[in-house]
C-alpha positions as a Markdown table, in Angstrom:
| # | Residue | x | y | z |
|---|---|---|---|---|
| 1 | Met | -70.1 | -43.4 | -12.5 |
| 2 | Arg | -66.7 | -44.4 | -11.6 |
| 3 | Ala | -64.3 | -41.7 | -12.2 |
| 4 | Val | -61.1 | -40.4 | -11.5 |
| 5 | Val | -61.1 | -37.2 | -8.8 |
| 6 | Ile | -58.8 | -34.9 | -8.9 |
| 7 | Glu | -59.1 | -34.0 | -4.9 |
| 8 | Lys | -56.5 | -32.3 | -4.3 |
| 9 | Phe | -53.8 | -30.3 | -6.9 |
| 10 | Gly | -49.9 | -31.7 | -6.4 |
| 11 | Asp | -48.9 | -34.9 | -6.3 |
| 12 | Pro | -50.5 | -38.2 | -7.7 |
| 13 | Ser | -51.7 | -39.5 | -4.6 |
| 14 | Gly | -54.1 | -36.5 | -4.6 |
| 15 | Met | -56.1 | -38.0 | -7.2 |
| 16 | Ala | -59.0 | -40.9 | -6.1 |
| 17 | Val | -61.4 | -43.3 | -8.3 |
| 18 | Arg | -65.0 | -42.4 | -7.2 |
| 19 | Glu | -68.4 | -43.0 | -7.6 |
| 20 | Val | -69.8 | -39.9 | -9.3 |
| 21 | Ala | -73.2 | -39.1 | -11.1 |
| 22 | Asp | -73.3 | -40.1 | -14.8 |
| 23 | Pro | -73.3 | -37.0 | -16.8 |
| 24 | Pro | -76.4 | -35.5 | -17.6 |
| 25 | Pro | -78.7 | -35.8 | -20.7 |
| 26 | Pro | -76.4 | -34.7 | -24.1 |
| 27 | Val | -77.9 | -31.6 | -25.0 |
| 28 | Ala | -78.1 | -30.1 | -28.2 |
| 29 | Gly | -74.9 | -30.3 | -30.4 |
| 30 | Gln | -73.8 | -33.1 | -27.3 |
| 31 | Val | -73.0 | -36.7 | -27.3 |
| 32 | Val | -72.3 | -38.9 | -24.4 |
| 33 | Ile | -69.8 | -41.8 | -25.1 |
| 34 | Gly | -69.3 | -45.5 | -23.0 |
| 35 | Thr | -65.7 | -45.3 | -23.0 |
| 36 | Glu | -63.1 | -48.8 | -24.4 |
| 37 | Ala | -60.1 | -46.6 | -23.6 |
| 38 | Ile | -58.8 | -43.0 | -21.8 |
| 39 | Gly | -55.0 | -41.2 | -23.3 |
| 40 | Val | -53.6 | -40.0 | -20.8 |
| 41 | Gly | -51.7 | -36.7 | -22.1 |
| 42 | Gly | -48.6 | -34.5 | -20.7 |
| 43 | Val | -51.0 | -32.1 | -20.2 |
| 44 | Asp | -53.7 | -33.7 | -17.8 |
| 45 | Ala | -50.6 | -33.7 | -15.4 |
| 46 | Val | -49.6 | -30.7 | -15.8 |
| 47 | Ile | -53.1 | -29.6 | -14.9 |
| 48 | Arg | -53.0 | -32.5 | -11.6 |
| 49 | Arg | -50.1 | -30.6 | -10.6 |
| 50 | Gly | -51.6 | -27.4 | -10.7 |
| 51 | Thr | -49.1 | -25.2 | -12.8 |
| 52 | Leu | -51.3 | -24.4 | -15.1 |
| 53 | Gly | -53.0 | -21.5 | -13.4 |
| 54 | Gly | -55.5 | -18.8 | -14.4 |
| 55 | Tyr | -57.6 | -21.3 | -16.2 |
| 56 | Gly | -59.9 | -21.9 | -13.5 |
| 57 | Phe | -59.5 | -25.7 | -12.6 |
| 58 | Ala | -60.9 | -26.8 | -9.6 |
| 59 | Glu | -60.0 | -29.8 | -7.2 |
| 60 | Gly | -63.0 | -32.0 | -7.8 |
| 61 | Leu | -62.5 | -32.2 | -11.5 |
| 62 | Ile | -62.3 | -35.4 | -13.5 |
| 63 | Pro | -59.2 | -34.9 | -15.8 |
| 64 | Gly | -58.8 | -36.5 | -19.1 |
| 65 | Ser | -59.1 | -34.7 | -21.9 |
| 66 | Glu | -59.0 | -37.8 | -24.5 |
| 67 | Val | -61.1 | -41.0 | -25.1 |
| 68 | Ala | -62.4 | -43.6 | -27.9 |
| 69 | Gly | -66.0 | -46.3 | -27.2 |
| 70 | Thr | -69.3 | -46.1 | -28.5 |
| 71 | Val | -72.0 | -42.9 | -28.3 |
| 72 | Thr | -74.6 | -43.9 | -26.4 |
| 73 | Ala | -76.7 | -41.1 | -26.6 |
| 74 | Val | -77.3 | -38.3 | -28.2 |
| 75 | Gly | -78.5 | -34.1 | -27.6 |
| 76 | Arg | -81.9 | -34.0 | -30.2 |
| 77 | Asp | -80.1 | -31.8 | -32.8 |
| 78 | Val | -77.4 | -34.5 | -33.5 |
| 79 | Asp | -79.0 | -37.1 | -35.9 |
| 80 | Pro | -79.4 | -40.5 | -34.5 |
| 81 | Tyr | -76.6 | -41.8 | -37.0 |
| 82 | Trp | -74.2 | -42.2 | -34.3 |
| 83 | Leu | -75.6 | -44.0 | -31.8 |
| 84 | Gly | -73.9 | -47.0 | -31.5 |
| 85 | Arg | -71.4 | -45.8 | -33.4 |
| 86 | Arg | -67.1 | -46.2 | -31.8 |
| 87 | Val | -65.3 | -43.1 | -31.7 |
| 88 | Trp | -62.6 | -41.1 | -31.1 |
| 89 | Ala | -63.8 | -38.0 | -28.4 |
| 90 | Phe | -62.1 | -34.6 | -26.9 |
| 91 | Thr | -63.8 | -34.4 | -24.2 |
| 92 | Gly | -61.8 | -30.8 | -23.8 |
| 93 | Thr | -60.0 | -30.7 | -20.4 |
| 94 | Gly | -61.5 | -32.8 | -18.2 |
| 95 | Gly | -64.3 | -35.5 | -17.8 |
| 96 | Gly | -62.1 | -38.2 | -20.0 |
| 97 | Tyr | -61.5 | -40.3 | -17.5 |
| 98 | Ala | -64.0 | -41.9 | -16.2 |
| 99 | Glu | -66.8 | -44.7 | -17.1 |
| 100 | Gln | -68.9 | -42.3 | -19.6 |
| 101 | Ala | -68.0 | -39.0 | -21.4 |
| 102 | Thr | -69.3 | -36.2 | -22.9 |
| 103 | Ala | -67.6 | -34.6 | -26.2 |
| 104 | Arg | -69.1 | -32.1 | -28.8 |
| 105 | Ile | -70.6 | -34.4 | -32.2 |
| 106 | Asp | -67.8 | -31.2 | -33.5 |
| 107 | Asp | -65.8 | -33.1 | -31.0 |
| 108 | Ile | -65.3 | -36.9 | -32.4 |
| 109 | Thr | -64.0 | -39.1 | -35.3 |
| 110 | Pro | -65.9 | -42.0 | -36.4 |
| 111 | Leu | -62.9 | -45.0 | -35.7 |
| 112 | Pro | -62.2 | -46.9 | -39.1 |
| 113 | Asp | -62.4 | -50.7 | -38.7 |
| 114 | Gly | -59.5 | -52.2 | -37.1 |
| 115 | Leu | -58.4 | -50.4 | -35.5 |
| 116 | Thr | -58.5 | -50.5 | -31.4 |
| 117 | Ala | -59.7 | -48.2 | -28.3 |
| 118 | Val | -56.1 | -48.0 | -27.2 |
| 119 | Asp | -54.5 | -47.5 | -30.2 |
| 120 | Ala | -57.4 | -44.8 | -31.8 |
| 121 | Val | -56.7 | -42.6 | -28.1 |
| 122 | Thr | -52.5 | -43.0 | -29.1 |
| 123 | Leu | -53.0 | -41.6 | -31.7 |
| 124 | Gly | -56.3 | -39.1 | -32.2 |
| 125 | Ser | -55.0 | -36.3 | -30.8 |
| 126 | Ala | -50.9 | -36.8 | -30.4 |
| 127 | Ala | -50.6 | -37.1 | -34.1 |
| 128 | Thr | -52.6 | -35.1 | -35.2 |
| 129 | Val | -50.6 | -32.5 | -33.3 |
| 130 | Ala | -47.5 | -32.9 | -34.8 |
| 131 | His | -49.2 | -33.2 | -38.3 |
| 132 | Phe | -50.2 | -29.8 | -37.9 |
| 133 | Ala | -47.1 | -28.2 | -35.8 |
| 134 | Leu | -45.6 | -29.6 | -38.7 |
| 135 | Ala | -47.3 | -27.5 | -41.3 |
| 136 | His | -47.3 | -24.3 | -38.9 |
| 137 | Ala | -43.9 | -24.0 | -39.3 |
| 138 | His | -43.9 | -24.5 | -43.0 |
| 139 | Ser | -42.1 | -27.5 | -42.7 |
| 140 | Ala | -40.6 | -28.7 | -46.5 |
| 141 | Pro | -38.8 | -31.5 | -47.9 |
| 142 | Gly | -35.4 | -31.9 | -47.5 |
| 143 | Glu | -35.0 | -29.3 | -44.3 |
| 144 | Ser | -33.8 | -30.7 | -40.9 |
| 145 | Val | -36.2 | -31.4 | -37.8 |
| 146 | Leu | -35.7 | -31.6 | -34.1 |
| 147 | Val | -37.7 | -32.9 | -32.3 |
| 148 | Arg | -37.6 | -31.8 | -28.0 |
| 149 | Gly | -39.1 | -34.8 | -26.0 |
| 150 | Ala | -39.7 | -36.7 | -28.8 |
| 151 | Ala | -39.8 | -39.9 | -26.9 |
| 152 | Gly | -44.4 | -38.6 | -26.6 |
| 153 | Ser | -46.5 | -39.7 | -28.3 |
| 154 | Ile | -46.7 | -36.8 | -29.7 |
| 155 | Gly | -42.7 | -36.5 | -30.4 |
| 156 | Ile | -43.4 | -40.0 | -31.6 |
| 157 | Ala | -45.6 | -39.3 | -34.3 |
| 158 | Ala | -43.4 | -36.1 | -35.3 |
| 159 | Val | -40.8 | -38.3 | -35.5 |
| 160 | Glu | -42.9 | -40.2 | -37.4 |
| 161 | Leu | -44.4 | -37.3 | -39.5 |
| 162 | Ala | -41.3 | -35.5 | -40.2 |
| 163 | Ala | -40.1 | -38.6 | -42.4 |
| 164 | Arg | -42.8 | -39.2 | -44.2 |
| 165 | Gly | -42.8 | -35.5 | -45.5 |
| 166 | Gly | -39.0 | -35.7 | -46.4 |
| 167 | Ala | -37.2 | -34.4 | -43.9 |
| 168 | Gly | -33.7 | -34.3 | -44.7 |
| 169 | Leu | -32.7 | -34.6 | -41.4 |
| 170 | Ile | -34.9 | -36.3 | -38.0 |
| 171 | Ala | -33.0 | -35.6 | -35.3 |
| 172 | Val | -34.9 | -36.4 | -31.5 |
| 173 | Thr | -33.7 | -35.5 | -27.9 |
| 174 | Thr | -34.4 | -38.1 | -25.0 |
| 175 | Ser | -33.1 | -39.7 | -21.9 |
| 176 | Ser | -31.4 | -42.7 | -23.1 |
| 177 | Ala | -30.2 | -45.6 | -25.7 |
| 178 | Glu | -32.9 | -47.1 | -25.8 |
| 179 | Arg | -35.5 | -44.3 | -26.5 |
| 180 | Gly | -32.9 | -43.6 | -28.6 |
| 181 | Arg | -32.9 | -46.8 | -31.1 |
| 182 | Arg | -36.2 | -47.2 | -30.7 |
| 183 | Leu | -37.4 | -43.4 | -31.7 |
| 184 | Arg | -34.3 | -44.6 | -35.0 |
| 185 | Glu | -36.6 | -47.6 | -36.1 |
| 186 | Leu | -39.5 | -44.3 | -36.2 |
| 187 | Gly | -37.5 | -42.6 | -38.1 |
| 188 | Ala | -34.8 | -40.5 | -36.1 |
| 189 | Thr | -31.6 | -40.0 | -38.1 |
| 190 | Leu | -30.2 | -38.3 | -34.7 |
| 191 | Val | -29.9 | -38.4 | -30.9 |
| 192 | Leu | -29.7 | -36.3 | -28.9 |
| 193 | Asp | -30.1 | -36.2 | -25.5 |
| 194 | Arg | -32.2 | -33.7 | -23.5 |
| 195 | Ala | -29.8 | -30.9 | -23.6 |
| 196 | Gly | -29.5 | -31.0 | -27.6 |
| 197 | His | -26.0 | -32.9 | -27.2 |
| 198 | Gly | -24.8 | -35.7 | -29.4 |
| 199 | Asp | -25.2 | -39.2 | -27.3 |
| 200 | Asp | -23.3 | -41.3 | -29.3 |
| 201 | Asp | -20.2 | -42.3 | -31.4 |
| 202 | Glu | -20.8 | -40.2 | -34.6 |
| 203 | His | -22.0 | -37.3 | -32.9 |
| 204 | Ala | -20.4 | -36.7 | -29.2 |
| 205 | Asp | -17.4 | -35.1 | -30.9 |
| 206 | Arg | -19.6 | -32.0 | -32.9 |
| 207 | Ala | -16.8 | -28.8 | -32.5 |
| 208 | Glu | -20.6 | -27.1 | -33.2 |
| 209 | Pro | -24.2 | -27.9 | -32.0 |
| 210 | Ala | -26.0 | -28.7 | -35.2 |
| 211 | Met | -28.5 | -26.2 | -36.2 |
| 212 | Phe | -32.6 | -26.9 | -37.5 |
| 213 | Asp | -34.9 | -25.8 | -39.6 |
| 214 | Val | -37.4 | -26.4 | -37.1 |
| 215 | Val | -38.0 | -27.4 | -34.0 |
| 216 | Ile | -41.3 | -28.9 | -32.3 |
| 217 | Asp | -41.0 | -28.9 | -29.1 |
| 218 | Ile | -43.3 | -30.7 | -26.9 |
| 219 | Val | -41.4 | -29.4 | -23.1 |
| 220 | Gly | -41.2 | -25.9 | -22.9 |
| 221 | Gly | -39.7 | -25.2 | -19.7 |
| 222 | Pro | -37.0 | -23.7 | -18.7 |
| 223 | Ala | -34.7 | -24.6 | -22.0 |
| 224 | Val | -36.6 | -22.7 | -24.1 |
| 225 | Gly | -34.3 | -20.0 | -25.1 |
| 226 | Glu | -31.0 | -22.9 | -25.2 |
| 227 | Phe | -32.9 | -24.5 | -28.6 |
| 228 | Ile | -33.8 | -21.3 | -30.1 |
| 229 | Asp | -29.8 | -20.5 | -30.1 |
| 230 | Arg | -29.9 | -23.7 | -32.4 |
| 231 | Leu | -32.0 | -22.8 | -35.0 |
| 232 | Lys | -30.9 | -22.1 | -38.1 |
| 233 | Pro | -31.4 | -18.8 | -40.2 |
| 234 | Asn | -34.5 | -18.7 | -41.2 |
| 235 | Gly | -35.6 | -21.9 | -38.7 |
| 236 | Arg | -38.5 | -22.0 | -36.6 |
| 237 | Met | -39.9 | -23.0 | -33.4 |
| 238 | Ile | -42.7 | -24.8 | -32.7 |
| 239 | Val | -43.9 | -25.0 | -29.1 |
| 240 | Val | -46.8 | -27.3 | -28.5 |
| 241 | Gly | -46.4 | -28.5 | -24.8 |
| 242 | Ile | -44.8 | -27.2 | -21.4 |
| 243 | Val | -44.5 | -30.8 | -19.6 |
| 244 | Ala | -41.1 | -29.2 | -18.1 |
| 245 | Gly | -43.2 | -25.8 | -16.9 |
| 246 | Leu | -43.6 | -22.0 | -19.1 |
| 247 | Pro | -40.0 | -20.5 | -20.6 |
| 248 | Pro | -38.5 | -17.6 | -18.9 |
| 249 | Ala | -40.4 | -14.0 | -18.8 |
| 250 | Asp | -37.0 | -12.6 | -21.2 |
| 251 | Phe | -36.6 | -16.1 | -23.9 |
| 252 | Gly | -37.7 | -13.9 | -26.9 |
| 253 | Met | -34.3 | -11.9 | -25.7 |
| 254 | Arg | -32.5 | -15.0 | -27.8 |
| 255 | Leu | -35.0 | -14.2 | -30.8 |
| 256 | Met | -33.8 | -10.4 | -30.4 |
| 257 | His | -30.2 | -11.4 | -30.3 |
| 258 | Ser | -30.3 | -13.0 | -32.9 |
| 259 | Phe | -31.8 | -10.7 | -35.3 |
| 260 | Gln | -29.5 | -10.7 | -38.4 |
| 261 | Arg | -30.7 | -13.8 | -38.7 |
| 262 | Ser | -34.2 | -14.3 | -38.6 |
| 263 | Arg | -35.7 | -16.4 | -36.8 |
| 264 | Ser | -39.1 | -17.2 | -35.8 |
| 265 | Phe | -40.9 | -18.4 | -32.2 |
| 266 | Ala | -45.1 | -19.6 | -32.3 |
| 267 | Thr | -46.8 | -20.9 | -29.8 |
| 268 | Phe | -49.7 | -23.9 | -31.7 |
| 269 | Ser | -53.0 | -24.7 | -30.3 |
| 270 | Leu | -55.7 | -27.0 | -32.6 |
| 271 | Asn | -57.7 | -24.8 | -31.4 |
| 272 | Thr | -57.0 | -22.5 | -33.8 |
| 273 | Val | -58.2 | -25.4 | -37.0 |
| 274 | Pro | -60.9 | -25.4 | -38.3 |
| 275 | Val | -63.2 | -28.0 | -37.2 |
| 276 | Pro | -63.8 | -29.3 | -41.2 |
| 277 | Glu | -59.9 | -29.7 | -41.6 |
| 278 | Arg | -58.6 | -30.6 | -38.2 |
| 279 | Asn | -61.8 | -34.1 | -38.5 |
| 280 | Ala | -60.4 | -34.7 | -41.9 |
| 281 | Val | -56.8 | -34.6 | -41.0 |
| 282 | Arg | -57.7 | -36.8 | -37.5 |
| 283 | Ala | -60.0 | -39.3 | -40.0 |
| 284 | Glu | -56.3 | -39.5 | -42.5 |
| 285 | Leu | -54.2 | -40.5 | -39.7 |
| 286 | Leu | -56.6 | -42.8 | -38.1 |
| 287 | Asp | -57.3 | -45.1 | -41.0 |
| 288 | Ala | -53.3 | -44.9 | -41.8 |
| 289 | Ala | -52.8 | -45.8 | -38.1 |
| 290 | Ala | -55.3 | -48.9 | -39.0 |
| 291 | Thr | -53.9 | -50.2 | -42.0 |
| 292 | Gly | -50.0 | -50.0 | -40.9 |
| 293 | Arg | -48.6 | -47.1 | -42.2 |
| 294 | Leu | -48.8 | -44.9 | -38.8 |
| 295 | His | -47.3 | -46.6 | -35.0 |
| 296 | Pro | -49.2 | -46.0 | -32.0 |
| 297 | Val | -46.9 | -46.5 | -29.8 |
| 298 | Val | -49.1 | -47.8 | -26.4 |
| 299 | His | -46.3 | -47.9 | -23.3 |
| 300 | Glu | -48.4 | -49.8 | -21.0 |
| 301 | Val | -52.9 | -50.6 | -21.0 |
| 302 | Leu | -53.5 | -49.8 | -16.9 |
| 303 | Pro | -57.1 | -50.4 | -15.4 |
| 304 | Leu | -58.7 | -46.8 | -14.1 |
| 305 | Asp | -58.1 | -47.1 | -10.6 |
| 306 | His | -54.2 | -47.5 | -11.7 |
| 307 | Ala | -54.6 | -43.3 | -13.2 |
| 308 | Ala | -52.0 | -42.1 | -10.0 |
| 309 | Glu | -49.6 | -44.8 | -11.0 |
| 310 | Ala | -49.8 | -44.0 | -15.0 |
| 311 | His | -49.2 | -40.1 | -13.5 |
| 312 | Arg | -45.7 | -41.0 | -11.5 |
| 313 | Gln | -44.6 | -43.1 | -13.9 |
| 314 | Met | -45.5 | -39.2 | -16.0 |
| 315 | Asp | -43.5 | -37.1 | -13.8 |
| 316 | Asp | -41.0 | -39.9 | -13.3 |
| 317 | Gly | -40.6 | -39.9 | -17.0 |
| 318 | Thr | -40.2 | -43.1 | -17.9 |
| 319 | Val | -42.9 | -43.1 | -20.1 |
| 320 | Phe | -42.5 | -43.9 | -24.1 |
| 321 | Gly | -45.1 | -44.4 | -26.5 |
| 322 | Arg | -48.5 | -42.8 | -24.1 |
| 323 | Ile | -50.2 | -44.9 | -20.8 |
| 324 | Val | -53.8 | -45.5 | -21.5 |
| 325 | Leu | -56.4 | -46.6 | -19.1 |
| 326 | Thr | -59.1 | -48.6 | -19.6 |
| 327 | Pro | -62.3 | -48.4 | -17.2 |
């Protein structure tokens, strides 16, 4: 089969399309999927850059963790019902950028009628992360929410879900007025620049920066501490991504210096959500997309051969929504 291989960590030019062996027959608890669409996520770029140290990635890795397609083979203990079913699937920390991919039966969700494979990989992981991140923050109706890095698929989903949940103020950080306009259409009520300052006439002259009950951070990097400072008393910050790298080692001192404000900081990973709960929520979110209650935002659909171009766009910060590859 054809697959994208990381031959050298770093620049996107280190990725190449190669002929590789087909996946082996699935073992117990596994399925093989003929891919129709492959999501290009921020974690893929972090792995490709080689900046996610300590996780045992090696050159020769097929990147990609999210695919949609048709189940073509099942392990001996998997119900044959799944054969021929169209599904969304999580493939782990790699293996997705290929014509075929292997996934655990616990990591697949059937696609509802009317939902394309492209839309499924735009929302399947991103919206589920956003849902549980907001829940992890105990976000309540009427509270203010800041989504840092809102132009990506997780951020867009967080904006829509916060609006559906009755948030009183939904702020976003993004890099342009056009992105801000599109985010407002999805539910944002305050647009800030990447540093968290107002970038429109209504808010540009604030004497004090806006403060928030909840911060959902997809970016990470050196500025994490500055956004901790934007939490109201009893505010909660949840980091779900580190596309800008790890925060500085002493970022926790911002919490200690504001001890009397009772602020909280946490990370969030779907790995901590029980499988039945995670899959039930994902199925509901995919159904919401199929029925127009949630809106997948696709930046571009590219052939598998253009995976390096997809990563170049991500590195340039020009992507709004999700890039999807098709084999």
